[in-house]
N, C-alpha and C positions, 0 to 999 in steps of 0.2 A: 687700966685707967678708963674713965668714961670718955665718950666721944666729945672732942673739942673742935671748934670751928673758928678759923682765922680768915678775915677778909682783908686783903692788901690792895693798895692802889695799883692801877694798871701800869704805871711807869714812874720812876724816881729820877729827877735831874741831879746831876753832879754839879759841883761848884764850877762856875765859868762855862758850863755846857751851853752850846748854842741851841736856842729854842726854834723848833721847826713845826710846821703844821701837822705832819704825821705824828710827831711825838705828843703834841697837844691832844690829838684824838685818842692816844693810848691812855690818857689820864682817866677817861670814862669807862675803861674796861678792867674792872678789878679782878683779882684771882681769889679763888676759894680753896682752902686747904683743910682736910679732915684728918684728925689724929685720934687714936684710941679705938675702941670697939663699940659696935652697936648691938645691944642686947635684944632678944626676941620680944621682950616686953615693950620695947620702943617702936616695934613694927605693928601696924594695924593689920587686922585679918584681911587677907586677900590683897595686901599691898605689894607682894612680890609676884610678878607675872612671869610667864615663860620667857618673854622677851628680855627680862632682866637677868636671866641665867646665862652663864658662859657657854658658848657654843662647844659641843663635844664634852660637856662636863661629865665626869665619872661619878655617878651617884651610888654605885655599889658599896663604896667604902663608907658611905654615910648611913646605910641601912643595916640593921642587925640581921644575922642569919635567921631564916625561917620566919621573917617578920612581914613578908609581903602577902597580903590577902589575895586569894584566887579571884575575887571580884574585881581586883585592880587590872586583871588581864582583859584583853579584848573579848567581847561577848562572842559566843559561838552558837552552833545549832546542835540540838539533842542528837546523840549518836556519833558526833564527830570525835576524832582522836587526834591529839597533837603528837608529832614526831619530828625528828631533826632531819633536814634534807642534806644534800651533798655539800652545801655551803655552811653547815652547822647551825642553820637558823630553824627555829621552831615554826612548823607549818601545819596546816590542818589536813586530815584525811576525811573526806566526806563519808557519811554513813553508807554501809553496804546494803545489799538486799536481805530480806528475811531468810534465815537459814544459813547464810554465809558465815564463814569463820575468818579470823584475821590470820594471814599467812605471812611469815617473814621470809624474805628472799636473800638473807645473808647481810653481811656488814656493808656491802657496796651497792645496795639497792633499797628502794623504798618499800615498806610493807604494803600489802594490798588485801582487799577482801576477795575470797575465793569460795567456790562451792566445794563441799567435801566429797571426794571421789571414793571414799570407802577405805577400809583398812586392809592391807594385805596380810597382816598377822596381828595377833593379840598375845602379849606375853602371858604365860600361864599364871604368873603371879598376880595378874589383874583380874583373874576369874574367881568369883566367890564360890566355894564348894558347898555341897549339900550334905556333908557328913562323910564318914569313913567308908571306904570300899564302894565307891560310886563310879559309874561311867557316864560321860556326857554324850548323848546321842540324839537322834531325831525319831519322832514317832511316825506312824503311817501317813500322817498329814504333813510331814515336814517340819513340825514344831520341835524346837530344841528342848530337851528335858533330861533330867538326871534319872538314872535307873540304878538299881542295886547291882553290884558286881556279881556276875553269874559264876557258878562253880565251873571251873575248867579242869577237866579230868583227862589224864592220859590213859591209854589202853594198855593192858597187859597182854603180851603176845607169847604164845607157846607154839613151837613147831615140833610136830610129832615125829616118830619113826616113819619109815616109808609105808605106803598102804599095804604092800604085800606082807610085811612083818606083822602089822596089826591084823591082817586077814588070817594069817596062820594062827595067831594067838586068840583070835575072835574078838578081843577088845583091848583097850589100853586106857590107863587111868593117869590123870595129871592133876596135881594139887595146885590150887590157886589161893587158898587160905582166907577166903572171905565169901560172903554171899553176893553174887554179881547181880546187877540190875539188868544187864544185857549180855548175852553170849552170841558170838557169831563164829561158825566153823566153815571154812572153805577148803577146797582141794587146791593145793599149792604145787606148781610144777617146780621141782628142785633141780632136775636135769632135763635139758631140751629133749622132747620126745617127738620124733618124726612121724610116728604112726598116727598120733592124734593132732599134730600140728601145733602143739604148745611149746613155747619158749620158756627157758628158765626165768622164774619170777612171775609168770602168769598165774592167775587164780580164777577159779570158778566156784559157783555155789554147789553145795551138795544137795541131795534130795532128788531133784528132778533133772539134774545134769549127770549124776553118777548113780547108777541104779542096778538092780538085779534084772537079768534077762528072763528069769524064771516066771512063768505065768503072768499075773497082773501086778506083781510087786514092783513098785517104783521107788520105794524108800528103804534101801538095803542097809542104811546106816542110821543109827539112833544116837543122838547127843543127849546125855543124861547128866544132870547136876545132882550130886549126892549131898544133901544139906547137912547130914550128920558129920561127914568127913571133910566137907567143903572141897570136894574133888569134881573135876569134869571127866566123865567116862565116855569114850567113843566105842560103840558096840555094834558089831556086824550082826545081821540076822543069822542065826546059827545054822540055818539050812543051806547057806550058800558059801560053803568053805572052798569050793572050786573057783579058781581065778576066772575061768571061762563063764561064770555066772554073772559077771559084772560087765557093764558097758559104759563107755565114756563118749559123750557127744563130741564130734570133731570141732576144733576151734573155729573154723570158718563156716560151720553149719553143715548141712548135708547129712550124711549117714553117721550113725553111731558106730564106735569101734569096740570090738570085743577086747576086754582088758586082760591080757595075759599077765603072768607073774612078772615078766620082764618089763611090761608097760607100768604095772603097779609100783615097781621099784623106783620109777622116775618121779613119783608123786608122793607128797606128804599131806597131812592135814595141818591147817594153821588155825589155832584157837585164839580168839580175841575175847577178852572179858573186860567189862566196865564195872567198877565198884559202885559208882553212883552217877548216873547221867552219862551221856556220851557226847556232850558238846566239847569241841576242842578248837584251838585257834585255826583260822583258815583265811580265805581271801574274799569270800562273797557275802557271808552272813554269819549268824551264830551267836558268839558270846555277847555281842552288843545289842542283842534283841532278847525278848522274852521267850523265843522259840527254842526247841531243843538243839538247834544248831546244824541244819543242813546247809551245805556250802555250794551245792550245784543242783539245779533242776533244769530240765529241758524237755521239749516236745519233739517227737519225731517229725521229719519233714513230710512224710507220706501218712496216709491213713493206716489203721491197723490192717485193713483188708489188702492193701498194697503188698504187705509183707507176708501175711498168713496165707494168701492165695497165690503167692509167687511160685514160679516153677523151677528156679535155680537157687543154688546156695547163696550167690551174691544178692539176688533180689529179696531173699528172706533174712537179711542181716540189717539190724537197726544200729547205727553207730552214733554215739554221743561223745563229743570231745569235751571232757570235763574241766581241763585246765588246772587241776589241783596240784600237779607236780609230782604226785606219787599215787600209787594204787589206792583207791578209796578204802577206808576201814569198814565201811558199811554201804551197801547199795540196796535200793528198792525200786523195782520196775512195776508199773501199773498201766492199765488202760484208763484213759480219761474220756468221758463222753463229751464230744464237742457240740452236740445237740441232743434233744430228748430222744430216747430209744424205748418206745413203749413195750416192745417185745421182751426187753430185759428189765423192765421196771426202773429205768434210769432216767434222770433228768440231767440237763447240761451241767457239766462241772463235776459230776460224781466220778469216783475212781474205783477200780477193781484191780486187785493184785493179779499180775500176769500168771502167777502159779495156778490160778483157777482155770486157765485155758486147757482144755483136754481135747486130744485128737485120737482117732481110731486107726490102727493099722492091723489088718488081718485078724480082726476080732479082739485085739488087745487094746486097752486104753493107755495113753501116754500123756504126760505133761510136756508141752511143746516148747516152752521158752527157756533157753539156756542163757545165763548171765556170765559174761567174761570181763574181768577187770584188768587193765594195764595201767602204767604210769600216766598215760595220756588219754585213754579212751575207756568207755564201758560199751561193750557190744552185746546186743541181744540177738541170739541165733534162734530162728524159728525152725524147728526140725522138719526134715523131709524123711520119707520112709527109706527102707533098705535099698530100693531100686530107684529112688529119686522121685517117687510119687508124693503128691500132697495127701494129707490125712483126709479121710471122709467118713463121717462128718466131723465137724469141729463144734465143741459145746462150751457154753457158759451158763451159769445159773441165773435165773430170773430173780432180781432183787426183791420182788414183791411176793412171788408165789413159792420160791425156793425149788422150783422145778428146772431141770436142765433144759436148755433151749439150743437146737442146732442153729448155728450162725449162718446168716446169708451175707452176700457181698454188700447189700444195702445197710445192714446193721453195722458191719465193720467199717463202712465208709463214714460212719458217724462217731468213730472213736480213733484216738491216736495213742501211740505209746508215750509214756512219760517216765522220766527217770529222776530219782533222788539219790544223791551221793554225798556221803559224809567223809571228810578228810581224816 
């Protein structure tokens, strides 16, 4: 029904009622009664003020969901964020500094701005790859880059019959069934030999460590690959069938030992062949670089002269602790020039294989550096003569003129021994 208005007198006298002054005053105070409803069309714009609303009125029930415009909220500052505080009220978080990120501290604390401290790990699923068979590594400048996955090859190893058996037969042939990219043959100590100081498992290079005593010959063993049959043949020089014609440098340096048949029976040849490449997994370098994969390199503590001109076995031994955990499959020892050496035609940083070092004993020439590998060390033994004397003179070839040059202590003070070892 529409809104109705009734106005009544302030007081009605009953029959016989006594008239008093206060009652007469009530006659001028009428009462007003509203009935029905007031439509919004009957209200003028702006007619309802905040003061006319009921205190504590709940307006949520009168507003449709999602119908309150954000502009109706209190104005804020650019960069502010609203969050609920411990009382459940919406409050403002002031803007942080440039570069900060918003960090939550859990359900019982307010969020805050914080500086990023870095990531301790990145899930591999978050890394975008660069194709198949790739490794993620760093270049020489420390920049991260993708490289092609290198070929990782294992080595094929053949242990031969003992040296005396091969000496008697003059040669031995072993099939590998492919064309190798690299062959390495060492002398392997199969049974501990007290005469030469080698323990079972030790190895040393052939060529200038195991040689013929006769005349000037220092390479009594040839390693031959037969391409037609794909065999490796180890062949003794035919003129040296007597065991006494061979000598083995003592493990700790010093004198060489005449290799009797009994000594030769304690040693075997170990043949290693690589079908393609000789990079293998290791600890220090290799597969994750573009290099062929050397895993250890180191410089001697002293100069080359300290060892070459030493007078005792101990002073002529260069020791490298390679840390590979097993005897290296391949080693290479060199001299590296630490400064220019004009007499040898070398500039600082250039290298020469130690097999080029030649000494003279009693009119014969000998290669002086023996390489011995164990599971923890590679030792270079610089030979002494039969009675402990140093060789005289000692030669290297001049890099520019190709003429052999007798070495002086000054030249040798400008070089160090350097070792490369492959696991």
